[in-house]
N, C-alpha and C positions, 0 to 999 in steps of 0.2 A: 511280121513282124518284124519292126522296125530294130536294127542293134543301135545300143547307146551310143553317145557323143563320145562319154567319158568312160570311163570302165574301172573298178577297182584299183585297180595300180596307180593312174593316174590320181585318183582321189586319194592314195596313199602317197604319192610323189610329192603332192599338192603340199598335203598335211607337213609333212619331214622336210620340203624346204622353206616352208610359213615358220615351221616350229626352230631350224636351226640357225635361220636367218634372227630371229628376235630374241636367240640364247647369244646367240655371238654380239648383236648391238647391247645388251643388257649386261656383259662380259666387259666390252670397252669403256661403257657408260662409266663403271666401278672401279676398271682400273685406272681410268682418267682423271678420279676423286683423288685417290690415292695411288698414284703408278709407284711406290718402294715399297709400300709394306702387305698391299692387297694381295691376295695369293690367286694366281692366273690357272685357272682354271679349263679354260677353251685351249686347245691344242693350234688356234689358227693365230691367236696372238703371244709374239713373239717379242717377250724386255729386257734390253742388255742397259747396264748400269752402270755407268763408270765414277769413280768415287776418286781426288786430287783433292789434295793438301793444298792447302793456301794460308799464310798468314794475315794475321788481322794488318791494313793499314791503319797506323795510327796518324795521326793530325801534327802537321807542324809543330803547332803551339804545346804542345804534350810535353809531359813530364818522361824521361826516359825509364823502361820499365825497370825495376829494382831486380836482386833475381830473390827478395824475400816474395814479392808480389808475384803469386802462380799464375792467376788469368789474364795478364798482360800477354804472357809470353805464349797463350794458347794458340795452338792453330785451330784453323777452323776446315771440317771436312764441306766439300763441295759434290754433290751426288747429278749428276747428269744423266738422266734417266730416259731412252728411246723406245719407244713403242711400236713393232712394227704388223702388218697384220699377213698372213701368207694366205695371199690369193690362190692360188693351184693345189694347198692341200684341201682350203674350203669348196674349190668346184668338184674335187674329188672325191670330198666325202657330202656332198653334193644332190651330184649327178648318179655317184657309186648304187646308193639304192635305190634309184628310180629305175636303173638300169634292171635293177636288181629285183624289182615288183612288178616291170613289165615279162621279162624273162620268164618269171614264177607263174604269171597272169596267161602268158601264152601255152606252159606247157601245162595249166592247171587245165587249159581248154581245150588244149592235144590230147590228153589222158581223155577228159569226162566225154569230147564229143569223137574219139576218133575208136 
């Protein structure tokens, strides 16, 4: 009887890797749509937000704002959002369960066969 080319650990590893990749891609796509308000659930995606205050530039022909005009003196907040992908953590979470599946399979085969 010939041994199968792929054992259960390989199948679990393939399913785990594909699932992890799809979940990460879906999360990245959702974060790119609304990077400031979307809650990041994936530990592989890091968000850095920098807020700076800028004054609105008044046109040269515009009237000088008066003290009674509250909107003319308001500042504009500028949000700079940068998203980063933590590749080493992704690879560790990708390969660690695959190795664990294979080690458990080897241990099971040794206990059962030995």
